[in-house]
N, C-alpha and C positions, 0 to 999 in steps of 0.2 A: 442433553445431546452428548453421546459418548464419542470417544475418539474413533471407535470401530465404525459407528454410523457415518461419521465424516469421511473416513477412509473408504468405506464402501461406496458412498455417493461419488467420490472422486474416481474410484476405479471403474464404476459403471460408465461414467462420462468418457473416460479415456477409451473404454472399449467401444462405446457406441456413438459418441459425439452427440450432436443435436442438429436437427434439420433447420432449414430456413435461413441459411447464412446470408448476412448482409454483404453485398459486394463492396470491394474497396472503391474509393473514388475513381471515376473514369475520366474520359476526356472532358476537359473544361473544369475539373476539380481544382481547388487551390493548390499551388505548387508547394511541395514540402521543402523545408530548409535543410540542406545537407551540410554537415560539418566539413570544413576544408582541411582534413588531415589525411595522413597516410594510414588508411584503414588496416592494411596488412601488418604494419608495425604495432599498432594498438592491439590487434588480435594476438600477435605473438607474445607481447608482454602480458596481456591478460591471462593467457593460458598458464603462465608461471605464477601468477599472483592470486588466482582464485582457489579458495580452500577446497580440498577434495570432498567428495560426497562421503558422509559418515554412515556406515551401515546401521549404526544404533539409532539414527534419525529416520530411517527409511519408512517406517510406519506412519510418520507424520508428513512426509513429503507430499506436495500437491503437484499433479501433472495433468495437463489438458492438451489434447491434440490440436484444438482450434480455439479461436476466440469465442465461437458459439458454444463450445463445450464449457468454457469458463463461465459464460453467461448463464447456461443452464444450471451450473453449480451454484452461482450467486443468486439465482431466482429464489425469492423468499419462500416459495412453495416447495422447494426441493427438500431432500432429506438431510441437507448439510447442517441445519440448525445454527446455533450461535457461532460466529467466527470471531477470532481475536486478531486485532491489528496492533502490532508491536510498534509503538511510537519511537521514531528514530532508530528502529531496528531492534529494540529491546536491550539497551545497554545495561551494564552492571560493573562492579569492580573489576578492572582489568579488561573490560570489554567496552570500548568507547562507542559513542554515537556513530552511526553511518559507516560502520566497518563490515566488510564481508565476513570476517570471522565472528562478529557479533550476530550477523544475520543467521549464520549457520548454527550458532549456539541457540538462537531463538527457536529453530526447528526442533530442538531437543525437547521443548516444552509441549509442543502440539502442532497441528497444522496451522500455518501462519500466513496472514497478510502482513507483509513487512513494509512499514512506512519508512521512506527515506527522502532526503532533501536534495534537490537538483539545482545547481547553479552553472552559470556560463563563465568560461575562462576568457583570458585576454585574446586567445587565438580562436575563439568561437566554439570551443569544445564544451561538453557537458560533464560535470564532475559532481561527486556526492559530498556535500558539506552543508552544515546547517547555517553557519554564520557567514555574513558578508566579509568579515575580517577573520583571518585564520589563527590568530595567536591563542585564543581560548581553547580551541579544540585540537591544535596541532603543535609541532615543535618549530613552526615557521612564523613569518611575519608578513603582513601585507594584505591587501584586499583581493578576493578571488578574481574579480574582474580585471585586475592589473597583472595577474600571474598567468603563465602559460600552463597548458596541461602537463607538459613534461616536468616543470618545476613543482607543480602541486603533487604529482604522483610520487615524487621523491620524499615528500613529507610523511611524518609518522604522527598518528593520532594520540591524543591524551584522553584518558577516561574522565568521568564527571568530577573526580577529586583532583584533576590536574596531573595525575600520574602518567608519565610517558609510557607508551606501549610500542610494540613492534609492528602494529597494524598500519598498513599504508592507506593513504587516501585513495579511494577507488574512483574510477571513471564510471559514468552511467553505462557505457558499453560493457564494462566488467561486471557490474551489478546485474545487467540483463542476462549476461552469460551465466553467472552464478545461479540465477533464479530458475533456469531451465530444468524442469523436472523436480523442483524443490519447493518453490513457494510462489505466491503472487505478490508482486511489488506494488505498493501504493506510492505514486510519485507526487511528492509535495514540491511543486515548481516555484522557485524563488526568483526574485529580481527580474532581470531582463530576458529571461528564457521565454521564448514564444511557443505557442501551441504548434506552430509549423516545425520548430526545432525538435520538440518532444516527439511528435508523430514521425518525423523523419528518422530519429534514432530508433524508435520502436520498430518501424518498418525495416530499417537496415538490419536489425537483429532478428527479424521475424518473430517478434516477442509479444504480439497482441494476445497470445494465449496465456500470458503470465503477468499482465500489467493492468493496473487500474490507475487512472490519472485523477488527481484531486483538482477539481475546477473551482474557481473563486467566485463565480457568479453565474446566473442564468445565461448571460451573453457568452461567457466563456464555454459553457456547456454546448451552446449552439455552434460555437466556432470549432470545437473539437468534433462535434457530430458531422459538420460539413467536411472536415478533413478525413475523418476515420469513423464511419458509422458503426464499425464493428468493435470499437474500443470501449472497454468498461470504464466508467467514470464514477466519482463520488463527489458530492457537494453538500454544503450546509445551506438549507433553504430557510431563511429567517426574515421575512419581509418587514416585520415590525421591530426587529432588533432586540427582542427580549431574551434571546438565547435558546428558545425552544419553538418547536413547530406545533401550532394549534391544530385542532381537527378541521377548522374552517380553512386554514392555510393549506393543510394537506389535501383537502378536497379541491381547492383552487389549483394546486400544483398538478393534480391528477387530470385536470381538464386541459392541460397543456401537453405539448410533445416532449417536454423535458424528462418526464418520469416514465421510465421503462425498466424492465428487469436488468438492463445493462447499467442502470444508474442506482447506486447506493445513496440514500438520502439521510443526512443528519437530522435527528428529531429532537436533540437536546443533550443535556449533560446531567451528571449527578448534582452539580452545583446549581444549574438553572432549572432543573426539572425536566420531565418528559412524561408523555401520556401513553398509556397502554392502548387506548383507543386509536391513537394515531398509528402505532405499530400495526395493529390489526387491520386498519384501513389500507395502509400501504401493502401489507402482506397479501391481501386479497387480490392485489394487482401484480403480485410477483416482485414487489420492490422491498429490498431490505432497508430497515431503519437502523441507523447507527447512533450510539450514545457514547459520549466521552466520559470516562471515569477519572480524569485528571484531578489531582488535589488530594483531599484527605483520605478518600477511599483507597486510592492507589498507594498513598504513603503508608497507611496502616497495614494494608495487605502485604506490601513489599517488606515492611519492617518486621511485622509480627506473624506473617504467613496466614493472615486471616482471610483465606480465599472464600469462605462462606459468605462474605459480604456481597459477592457478585451474584449469589443465587437468585435474589429477586429479579435481577435483570435477565438472567437466563430463563427463569420460569415465565417471565412476561413475553418471551420471544424476541428479545432484542437481536437484531440481525448481525450487528458487528459491535464488539466492545473495543473502543479506541482507548488504549491504555498504556500507562507507564509501568505496569506490573504484569507483563505478559506471562510470566511463569504462573503466577497465582490465578490470573484470569483463565488461562488454559486449563488449570486444574479444576476450576469451577465448572467449566464447560464439560469436562469429563465426569465430574462427580455430582453436580447439582441436578435435581430432578427438573426436566424440561416441561 
């Protein structure tokens, strides 16, 4: 799948959208959780902290007018082909995990699903940090849940080597603003953050056209569906705990209401294995199968530039590569025969 084909598919959807929109929850729907902050102050601060759009990345930006247009793009039967999900935003030397500047850099590699980590602050806000304790990834100390949003936004991030950077800790509101017209965010929700809080933040930012939430279980998928039927989700379905989705398990999943083109389903990993027949079965129903490439494959690719190692996954029609080597995976998507 070439970058041109991905860009063409996105452009077509932006122009035409997709019919059959799911209506947002109406009267009697679960009440969304709203953050108790000064929204105007957060918005004003965000505008000054968000990296500007880079014209050199414009060919890779993803933009969708509606949540339904995003769903049409994610439909496994669309022309989009294999997509890349940059784990923790695609960090590298000088570019720390969960940084808006790192996210922007990732879009230089190709069209991106940008995975990030969402946590709750002491004052009930949502912030982007991986760890519960901030000392490994920032120049601060303490647990995220005991610190206010204002105090966290003053911290600066460290890269994977522990080197301090000038990159500030971002709020979820800032990340949602950054993503508009640039990328799709995959929200990895941590700790005490509730689906109500996540959906409330997405609705407040009018961001359902650029968000995919990672659900932890079938029950959580159902909870998000009740709150926001138009929201894209992804989850790993592994009833027997062996790390991979069997053909029988895939067929069982398809018999439920959990699997729709709005739901990307994990089918396995390079470590645990994955089945091409499962990908084909899901694809026939418009459902993307995602495979994790964490571990040796990503390590070798990132170190030696051995992007060809991803070609068998691209050729098999893997819907999403969940990777720590976003640059190399994106090159494979462009160059490997599909």
